[in-house]
C-alpha positions as CSV (number, residue, x, y, z in Angstrom):
1,X,0.1,-0.4,0.1
2,X,2.7,2.6,-1.1
3,X,1.8,6.2,-0.6
4,X,3.8,9.3,-1.5
5,X,5.3,11.0,1.6
6,X,4.7,14.5,0.3
7,X,0.7,13.4,-0.4
8,X,0.1,11.8,3.3
9,X,2.3,14.5,5.1
10,X,0.3,17.6,3.2
11,X,-3.4,15.4,3.6
12,X,-2.7,15.8,7.3
13,X,-1.0,18.9,8.1
14,X,-4.9,20.0,8.5
15,X,-5.2,18.0,12.0
16,X,-1.5,18.4,13.7
17,X,-2.5,21.7,15.0
18,X,-3.6,21.6,18.9
19,X,-6.6,24.0,20.0
20,X,-6.1,24.8,24.0
21,X,-9.8,24.9,24.0
22,X,-10.5,21.5,23.7
23,X,-6.7,20.4,24.9
24,X,-8.0,21.6,28.5
25,X,-11.9,20.2,27.4
26,X,-9.7,16.6,26.8
27,X,-8.1,17.3,30.8
28,X,-11.5,18.0,32.6
29,X,-13.4,15.1,30.7
30,X,-10.5,13.2,32.0
31,X,-9.8,14.2,35.5
32,X,-13.0,15.7,36.9
33,X,-15.0,12.2,35.9
34,X,-12.3,9.6,37.3
35,X,-12.0,11.7,40.9
36,X,-15.9,12.4,41.5
37,X,-16.1,8.6,40.8
38,X,-13.3,6.9,42.6
39,X,-15.2,9.3,45.5
40,X,-18.7,7.8,45.3
41,X,-17.0,4.8,45.0
42,X,-15.6,5.1,48.4
43,X,-18.6,6.2,50.0
44,X,-20.7,3.1,48.6
45,X,-18.3,0.6,50.1
46,X,-19.7,-2.4,52.6
47,X,-23.3,0.1,51.3
48,X,-23.7,-1.6,47.6
49,X,-21.6,-4.0,46.1
50,X,-23.2,-3.6,42.6
51,X,-22.7,0.2,42.7
52,X,-19.5,0.3,44.1
53,X,-18.7,-2.3,41.4
54,X,-20.6,0.3,39.3
55,X,-18.5,3.5,40.1
56,X,-15.0,1.4,40.2
57,X,-16.0,0.2,35.9
58,X,-16.7,3.9,35.2
59,X,-13.8,5.2,37.0
60,X,-11.5,2.2,35.1
61,X,-12.7,3.9,32.0
62,X,-11.8,7.1,32.8
63,X,-8.3,6.1,33.5
64,X,-7.5,4.6,30.1
65,X,-9.1,8.1,28.8
66,X,-6.7,9.9,31.1
67,X,-3.5,7.5,30.0
68,X,-4.5,8.6,26.5
69,X,-4.7,12.2,27.7
70,X,-1.1,11.4,28.8
71,X,-0.1,10.0,25.9
72,X,-0.7,12.9,23.7
73,X,1.2,15.4,26.0
74,X,4.0,12.9,25.2
75,X,3.9,13.5,21.2
76,X,3.3,16.9,22.5
77,X,-0.1,17.2,20.9
78,X,-2.5,18.0,23.6
79,X,-1.4,21.9,23.7
80,X,-0.1,24.0,21.7
81,X,3.0,25.5,24.2
82,X,5.3,22.9,24.7
83,X,6.2,23.5,28.4
84,X,2.5,23.2,28.6
85,X,2.6,19.8,27.4
86,X,5.2,18.8,29.5
87,X,3.7,19.6,32.5
88,X,0.4,18.6,32.2
89,X,1.9,15.4,31.7
90,X,3.7,14.6,34.2
91,X,0.8,15.9,36.2
92,X,-1.5,13.5,34.6
93,X,2.0,10.9,34.4
94,X,0.9,10.5,38.5
95,X,-2.3,9.0,38.0
96,X,-1.1,6.1,36.6
97,X,1.8,6.3,38.0
98,X,4.2,6.3,34.7
99,X,7.3,8.9,34.7
100,X,6.5,11.1,32.2
101,X,10.1,11.8,30.4
102,X,11.1,8.3,30.6
103,X,7.8,7.0,28.9
104,X,8.3,9.7,26.3
105,X,11.6,8.7,25.1
106,X,10.5,4.7,25.3
107,X,7.2,5.8,23.4
108,X,9.3,7.8,20.6
109,X,11.3,4.6,20.0
110,X,8.1,2.7,19.7
111,X,7.1,5.3,17.4
112,X,10.6,4.8,15.7
113,X,11.1,1.3,15.2
114,X,7.3,-0.2,14.9
115,X,6.9,-3.1,12.5
116,X,10.6,-3.3,12.3
117,X,12.2,-6.7,12.8
118,X,15.7,-5.4,13.6
119,X,14.8,-2.6,16.1
120,X,12.5,-4.6,18.7
121,X,12.5,-4.6,22.0
122,X,11.8,-1.3,23.5
123,X,8.1,0.2,24.4
124,X,6.8,-2.1,22.5
125,X,5.4,-5.7,23.3
126,X,8.4,-8.1,23.1
127,X,7.6,-10.9,19.9
128,X,10.1,-13.8,18.2
129,X,9.7,-14.9,15.0
130,X,9.4,-18.4,15.4
131,X,13.5,-19.4,14.4
132,X,14.2,-17.3,17.2
133,X,11.9,-18.7,19.3
134,X,12.8,-22.7,18.8
135,X,16.4,-21.5,19.4
136,X,15.6,-20.3,22.7
137,X,16.1,-22.9,25.5
138,X,13.5,-24.6,27.1
139,X,13.4,-22.5,30.5
140,X,13.1,-19.4,27.9
141,X,10.7,-20.9,25.5
142,X,8.1,-21.7,29.2
143,X,8.7,-18.0,30.1
144,X,8.1,-17.0,26.4
145,X,4.8,-18.5,26.4
146,X,4.1,-17.8,30.1
147,X,4.5,-14.1,29.2
148,X,2.3,-14.5,25.8
149,X,-0.6,-16.5,27.9
150,X,-3.7,-14.0,28.5
151,X,-4.2,-14.7,32.2
152,X,-0.9,-13.2,32.3
153,X,-0.8,-10.3,30.2
154,X,-4.3,-8.9,30.9
155,X,-3.8,-10.6,34.7
156,X,-1.0,-10.1,36.0
157,X,-0.3,-7.5,33.1
158,X,-1.5,-4.4,34.8
159,X,0.9,-4.5,38.2
160,X,4.0,-5.0,36.1
161,X,3.3,-2.2,33.5
162,X,1.9,0.5,36.2
163,X,3.4,-0.8,39.9
164,X,6.8,-2.5,39.1
165,X,8.1,-1.2,35.2
166,X,8.0,2.4,35.8
167,X,10.3,2.1,39.3
168,X,12.3,0.6,37.4
169,X,15.6,2.6,36.0
170,X,18.4,0.6,33.6
171,X,21.7,0.7,34.9
172,X,23.0,3.2,32.0
173,X,19.8,5.3,32.0
174,X,20.4,8.8,30.8
175,X,20.3,11.5,33.8
176,X,17.2,13.0,32.5
177,X,15.7,9.8,32.7
178,X,17.1,8.5,36.0
179,X,15.5,11.8,37.3
180,X,12.7,11.2,35.5
181,X,11.9,8.0,37.0
182,X,13.0,9.1,40.5
183,X,10.7,11.6,41.0
184,X,7.4,10.2,39.9
185,X,8.3,7.4,42.6
186,X,9.1,9.9,45.6
187,X,5.8,11.7,44.5
188,X,3.6,8.4,44.3
189,X,5.2,7.3,47.8
190,X,4.3,10.3,49.3
191,X,0.6,10.2,47.4
192,X,0.0,6.9,48.9
193,X,1.4,7.1,52.4
194,X,-0.5,9.9,53.2
195,X,-3.9,8.5,51.4
196,X,-3.1,5.4,53.8
197,X,-2.7,7.6,56.5
198,X,-6.0,9.3,55.7
199,X,-8.3,7.0,54.0
200,X,-7.4,3.3,55.6
201,X,-6.0,0.5,53.5
202,X,-9.7,-0.2,52.3
203,X,-9.9,2.8,49.9
204,X,-6.6,1.6,48.3
205,X,-7.1,-2.2,47.6
206,X,-11.5,-1.7,47.3
207,X,-11.6,1.5,45.3
208,X,-8.0,2.4,43.8
209,X,-6.8,-1.0,42.1
210,X,-9.7,-2.2,41.3
211,X,-10.1,0.6,38.7
212,X,-6.4,0.6,38.3
213,X,-6.3,-3.1,36.8
214,X,-9.3,-3.1,34.9
215,X,-7.8,0.2,32.9
216,X,-4.4,-1.4,32.5
217,X,-6.1,-4.4,31.3
218,X,-8.2,-2.0,28.9
219,X,-4.8,-0.4,28.3
220,X,-3.2,-3.4,27.3
221,X,-5.4,-5.2,25.5
222,X,-5.9,-2.1,23.0
223,X,-1.9,-1.0,22.4
224,X,-1.5,-5.2,22.0
225,X,-4.7,-5.4,19.0
226,X,-3.5,-2.5,16.9
227,X,0.0,-4.0,16.5
228,X,-0.4,-7.6,16.9
229,X,-2.6,-9.3,14.2
230,X,-2.5,-11.7,11.8
231,X,-1.5,-9.9,8.9
232,X,0.9,-7.0,11.3
233,X,3.7,-5.4,9.1
234,X,6.8,-7.1,9.4
235,X,10.0,-6.0,7.7
236,X,14.0,-5.7,8.8
237,X,16.6,-3.6,7.1
238,X,16.4,-1.7,4.0
239,X,12.6,-3.2,3.4
240,X,11.4,-0.9,6.6
241,X,9.2,1.8,5.4
242,X,8.0,4.5,8.5
243,X,4.7,5.0,6.4
244,X,4.2,1.2,5.7
245,X,5.0,-0.2,8.7
246,X,1.9,2.9,9.8
247,X,-0.6,2.1,7.4
248,X,-0.5,-1.7,7.3
249,X,1.4,-2.5,10.7
250,X,-1.2,-0.6,13.0
251,X,-5.3,-1.1,12.5
252,X,-8.2,0.8,12.7
253,X,-10.1,-0.4,15.8
254,X,-13.7,0.5,15.4
255,X,-15.1,0.9,18.8
256,X,-18.2,2.4,19.6
257,X,-18.6,5.7,20.8
258,X,-18.9,5.6,23.9
259,X,-15.7,3.3,23.8
260,X,-13.8,5.4,21.6
261,X,-15.1,8.7,24.2
262,X,-13.2,6.3,27.4
263,X,-10.1,5.1,25.3
264,X,-9.4,8.9,23.4
265,X,-10.3,7.8,19.7
266,X,-6.4,5.5,19.8
267,X,-8.2,3.0,18.0
268,X,-7.5,5.2,14.9
269,X,-3.8,4.0,15.4
270,X,-3.5,3.7,11.9
271,X,-3.4,7.9,11.4
272,X,-1.6,8.3,14.8
273,X,1.4,6.2,13.6
274,X,1.2,8.2,10.4
275,X,1.4,11.5,12.4
276,X,1.9,11.1,15.9
277,X,1.4,14.9,16.4
278,X,-1.6,14.8,15.7
279,X,-4.0,15.3,18.9
280,X,-6.7,13.0,19.8
281,X,-10.1,15.0,19.1
282,X,-8.7,15.0,15.5
283,X,-8.0,11.7,14.8
284,X,-11.3,10.7,13.6
285,X,-11.9,13.7,11.2
286,X,-8.5,13.3,9.7
287,X,-9.3,9.5,8.4
288,X,-11.9,10.5,6.7
289,X,-9.6,13.3,5.1
290,X,-7.9,10.4,2.8
291,X,-8.5,7.1,0.5
292,X,-6.0,5.5,2.3
293,X,-7.2,5.3,5.4
294,X,-10.1,3.3,3.9
295,X,-8.0,0.4,2.8
296,X,-6.2,0.2,6.3
297,X,-6.4,-3.0,8.5
298,X,-9.9,-2.6,9.9
299,X,-11.0,-4.9,12.7
300,X,-14.2,-5.4,15.4
301,X,-14.0,-6.2,19.4
302,X,-14.3,-9.2,18.6
303,X,-11.4,-9.1,15.9
304,X,-9.5,-8.3,19.1
305,X,-10.1,-11.2,21.3
306,X,-8.9,-13.1,18.5
307,X,-5.7,-11.7,17.6
308,X,-4.7,-13.0,21.1
309,X,-3.8,-16.1,19.6
310,X,-1.2,-14.9,17.9
311,X,2.1,-15.6,19.0
312,X,4.8,-15.3,16.8
313,X,6.2,-13.7,13.5
314,X,6.5,-16.6,10.7
315,X,9.5,-14.9,8.8
316,X,8.7,-17.5,6.2
317,X,4.8,-16.1,5.5
318,X,5.2,-12.7,7.2
319,X,2.1,-13.2,9.6
320,X,2.0,-13.3,13.0
321,X,1.2,-16.9,13.9
322,X,-0.1,-19.1,17.1
323,X,2.6,-21.8,18.8
324,X,0.6,-24.6,16.9
325,X,0.6,-22.8,13.2
326,X,4.3,-22.4,14.4
327,X,4.9,-25.8,14.8
328,X,2.6,-26.7,12.3
329,X,5.1,-24.9,9.7
330,X,8.5,-26.5,10.7
331,X,7.3,-29.4,10.3
332,X,6.2,-28.7,7.1
333,X,9.7,-27.4,5.8
334,X,11.3,-30.1,7.7
335,X,9.3,-33.0,5.7
336,X,9.5,-31.0,2.3
337,X,12.8,-31.4,0.4
338,X,12.6,-28.4,-1.0
339,X,11.9,-26.1,2.0
340,X,14.4,-27.7,3.8
341,X,17.5,-27.5,0.5
342,X,16.2,-23.6,0.4
343,X,18.8,-20.8,2.0
344,X,17.5,-19.7,5.2
345,X,15.9,-16.1,5.8
346,X,18.6,-13.1,5.7
347,X,20.2,-13.1,9.1
348,X,18.2,-9.5,9.3
349,X,15.0,-10.8,9.3
350,X,15.9,-13.3,12.3
351,X,18.0,-11.5,14.4
352,X,16.6,-11.2,18.2
353,X,16.1,-8.1,19.6
354,X,18.8,-7.2,21.0
355,X,18.7,-9.2,24.6
356,X,15.9,-11.8,24.1
357,X,17.0,-14.6,25.1
358,X,19.0,-12.9,28.3
359,X,15.8,-10.9,28.9
360,X,13.2,-14.4,28.7
361,X,16.3,-16.8,30.5
362,X,16.2,-14.4,33.5
363,X,12.1,-14.1,33.8
364,X,12.6,-18.1,33.7
């Protein structure tokens, strides 16, 4: 689906300009409802399980929306002022327990490398090729299968993504990234200490945690299905192209309007990856502005649920496959003389992401 760079840049340019009024509205329609629902959730503790659960569910939805607004700040697209985006993003990062500067850095790498086989491993969901997976020792393969299990990814995943992962600082992290993590940690610890002192453990365990876990699971699923689908774009070296990766490696996740509101239109992921300067409140209009967007991979909620089956990149077919499909593919290749005699894929196409084997071995 080749597209002229000058053409798509010109088509999307009118939607790049942030609007202060719309940006402020995004903040208020995210933060204020979340805080109000959290208070209501706390007030209903011990009185109505149904109301408590309903308020937690709604609060979780607004927490997802807060993360999308935070995400736009990281791209500098929510508000016209760069300084305002940084300040708002830093504050919103506290709601989702995420250091703004470090996350912004890693997310920028994700945008610059999405769909590139040679540059996997930062800001994305770890995905191995069939060859890489079968070359791993048994404990590392078990670790990878465990990590990709839906119960682990969407059940325990939010704990790692929100609580553990953002607290970890790499030994070689740049000073500004290290400061971002440490400053966020200090404020988060202070805030939770105050909450425990004023409201007690029940608030954290029965009010904050359920909403946060729901939001975390939804957020991981949203990110997962928008890059992890059967025909997702994967190329390496000079074959990789930014525009093709955006249009063929990111889905248009069509959601009901209410879910599109809670998710900040992030389902229009193809537009966002093609031009990250477009604020979420302009994505729908941008999508409707050019016929090229009618040809992008489009999925619904059920398709997104089914996409969780795909675990590995089949470097021969260029598709994401299940573990069972990967076994059949290897068995067929071994049983076919022509396939056995065929040259192996170029090394660049099956090179593991940096540290893949070491990370999986450590996880095991």
